[in-house]
C-alpha positions in Angstrom: -11.3 -22.4 2.8 -10.6 -25.3 5.1 -7.4 -26.4 3.4 -5.8 -23.0 3.8 -3.4 -22.2 6.7 -4.6 -19.8 9.3 -2.2 -16.8 9.3 -1.1 -15.0 12.5 1.1 -12.0 13.1 4.1 -14.4 12.8 3.2 -14.7 9.1 3.0 -11.0 8.5 5.4 -8.6 6.8 4.7 -4.9 6.9 6.6 -3.0 4.2 7.0 0.7 3.2 9.1 3.0 1.1 10.5 6.0 3.0 11.9 9.4 2.0 12.8 12.0 4.7 10.1 10.8 7.2 11.9 11.2 10.5 8.9 13.1 11.9 6.6 10.1 11.7 8.5 6.9 11.0 9.2 6.1 14.6 5.6 6.5 15.6 4.4 4.2 12.7 6.9 1.5 13.7 5.9 1.8 17.4 2.3 1.3 16.3 3.1 -1.8 14.2 5.1 -3.3 17.1 2.3 -2.5 19.6 -0.5 -3.9 17.4 1.4 -7.1 16.4 3.1 -7.7 19.7 6.4 -7.3 17.9 5.8 -10.4 15.8 5.6 -8.9 12.4 8.5 -8.5 10.0 9.0 -4.9 9.0 10.9 -3.9 5.8 11.8 -0.3 5.0 13.3 0.7 1.7 14.8 4.1 2.2 16.2 7.0 0.1 16.4 9.6 2.8 18.9 12.3 3.6 17.6 12.7 7.2 17.6 10.3 10.1 14.8 8.1 8.8 16.9 5.0 8.3 18.6 5.3 11.7 15.3 5.6 13.4 13.9 2.6 11.5 16.8 0.4 12.5 16.5 1.5 16.1 12.9 0.3 16.0 13.9 -3.1 14.7 13.1 -2.7 11.0 15.1 -4.2 8.2 16.3 -1.2 6.2 17.3 -1.4 2.6 18.9 1.8 1.3 18.7 2.8 -2.3 19.2 5.9 -4.4 16.0 8.0 -4.8 14.1 6.6 -7.8 10.5 7.3 -6.8 7.6 5.9 -4.8 7.0 2.8 -6.9 10.6 1.7 -7.1 11.0 1.8 -3.3 7.7 0.0 -2.6 8.3 -2.6 -5.3 11.7 -3.4 -3.7 10.0 -3.6 -0.3 7.3 -5.9 -1.5 9.8 -8.3 -3.1 12.0 -8.2 0.0 9.2 -9.4 2.3 9.8 -13.0 3.4 6.4 -13.9 5.0 3.2 -15.2 3.3 1.1 -12.1 4.0 2.4 -8.7 3.0 1.0 -5.4 4.1 2.0 -2.1 2.5 1.7 1.1 4.4 3.0 4.7 4.3 5.4 6.1 6.8 3.7 9.4 7.5 1.3 8.2 10.2 -1.8 8.6 8.1 -2.9 4.9 8.2 -4.2 3.1 11.3 -2.1 0.1 12.2 -5.1 -0.9 14.4 -6.6 -2.2 11.1 -3.9 -4.9 10.8 -5.8 -7.6 12.7 -8.9 -7.0 10.6 -6.8 -7.2 7.4 -5.3 -10.5 8.5 -8.7 -11.8 9.4 -10.0 -11.1 5.9 -7.0 -12.8 4.3 -7.8 -15.8 6.5 -11.4 -15.7 5.2 -10.0 -16.3 1.7 -9.4 -12.8 0.2 -6.2 -12.4 -1.9 -6.0 -8.6 -1.5 -7.5 -6.4 1.3 -7.4 -2.8 0.3 -7.9 0.0 2.8 -10.7 2.4 1.6 -9.9 5.8 3.0 -12.7 7.6 1.2 -15.5 5.5 2.8 -15.4 7.7 6.0 -14.9 10.9 4.1 -11.1 11.3 4.5 -11.6 14.7 6.0 -7.9 14.9 6.9 -6.9 14.7 3.2 -6.4 18.0 1.4 -9.5 18.7 -0.7 -7.6 18.6 -4.0 -6.2 15.2 -3.2 -9.6 14.0 -2.1 -11.2 15.1 -5.3 -8.4 13.5 -7.3 -8.8 10.2 -5.5 -12.6 10.1 -6.2 -11.8 10.8 -9.9 -9.2 8.1 -10.0 -11.7 5.6 -8.6 -14.3 6.6 -11.1 -11.8 6.3 -14.0 -10.7 2.8 -12.8 -14.3 1.7 -12.3 -15.2 2.6 -15.9 -12.1 0.9 -17.4 -12.4 -2.2 -15.2 -16.2 -2.5 -15.6 -16.7 -2.9 -11.8 -16.9 -0.4 -8.9 -13.8 0.4 -7.0 -13.6 3.1 -4.3 -10.0 4.0 -3.5 -7.4 3.2 -6.1 -4.4 4.9 -4.5 -4.5 3.9 -0.9 -1.1 3.1 0.6 -2.4 0.4 3.0 -3.2 -3.0 1.6 -2.7 -6.7 2.5 -1.7 -9.3 -0.1 -1.0 -12.9 -0.2 2.6 -13.0 -1.2 2.0 -15.3 -4.2 -0.1 -12.5 -5.7 2.8 -10.1 -5.4 5.2 -12.6 -6.8 2.9 -13.7 -9.6 2.5 -10.3 -11.3 5.0 -8.1 -13.2 4.6 -4.6 -11.8 5.5 -1.8 -14.1 4.5 1.5 -12.6 6.3 4.0 -10.4 4.2 7.0 -9.2 1.1 5.0 -10.2 2.1 1.7 -8.5 -0.5 2.1 -5.8 -3.3 2.0 -8.4 -1.6 -0.8 -10.3 -1.4 -2.9 -7.1 -5.3 -2.8 -7.1 -6.1 -2.9 -10.8 -4.0 -5.9 -11.9 -5.3 -8.3 -9.2 -8.9 -7.3 -9.9 -8.4 -7.7 -13.6 -7.0 -11.2 -13.1 -9.8 -12.4 -11.0 -8.2 -12.4 -7.6 -10.5 -12.0 -4.6 -10.2 -8.4 -3.6 -11.9 -6.7 -0.6 -12.0 -3.0 -0.1 -12.2 -2.4 3.7 -13.0 1.0 5.2 -10.3 2.5 7.2 -9.8 5.8 9.0 -7.3 8.3 7.5 -5.3 10.8 9.6 -3.5 14.0 8.8 0.0 13.3 7.8 3.0 14.1 10.0 5.8 16.0 8.2 5.8 17.5 4.7 4.6 15.8 1.6 7.1 15.4 -1.3 4.5 14.6 -4.0 3.2 17.4 -6.3 -0.5 16.8 -6.5 -0.9 18.0 -10.1 2.1 16.2 -11.7 1.6 13.2 -9.4 -2.1 13.1 -10.2 -1.5 13.2 -13.9 1.0 10.3 -13.6 -1.4 8.2 -11.6 -4.2 8.8 -14.1 -1.9 7.7 -17.0 -1.0 4.6 -15.0 -4.7 3.7 -14.4 -5.3 3.9 -18.1 -2.2 2.1 -19.3 -2.5 -0.7 -16.8 -6.2 -1.2 -17.5 -5.6 -1.3 -21.3 -2.6 -3.7 -20.8 -4.8 -6.1 -18.7 -7.5 -5.9 -21.3 -5.1 -6.8 -24.0 -3.6 -9.7 -21.9 -7.1 -11.2 -21.6 -7.7 -11.2 -25.4 
């Protein structure tokens, strides 16, 4: 795409929602700074009661504090607060490889609108077995509803052109990660699922796998049906 700009780390925002992640957030931010030479903007939306926001500010992140309202509310606010043309979401628990950022940016420069990290490609052995099974089932459900194969609907690491983020009304909370893949796919955006490694999380998880899994499955169905109705 010859008329497109070539993006660099100076054009990159890395965003995340955080809740009591003092065990890992500093390491994640150090990795972002190391990989991007400190050139990326980092936005953290935080609802913690521990030292997470202080650590994030010490590492140079912009921190937006809000009352606890759930994963999707925090990530949505982070996405809309990003000021640069390429936006990458990640989690703050040190499960995602920041070393993938150059490859994600390369793929955006090749013309993709969304680059989605596929954790399941390499097996995701660090993921609890119940979570791993659930993620395979989510991908199967989304594939059937979309009519095309998707592999990892709930990954927390994706890169987006900012106009994609700004051009869609996002509705989900617990299921936002799935919605962030399904709506761009349904609307014909160029989406690439890129294999990434997945590590064991640092710190304790706050998501109940059964209740959270049910909420995600409901989101996949409701968003897919909504997109189908919008296309009619």
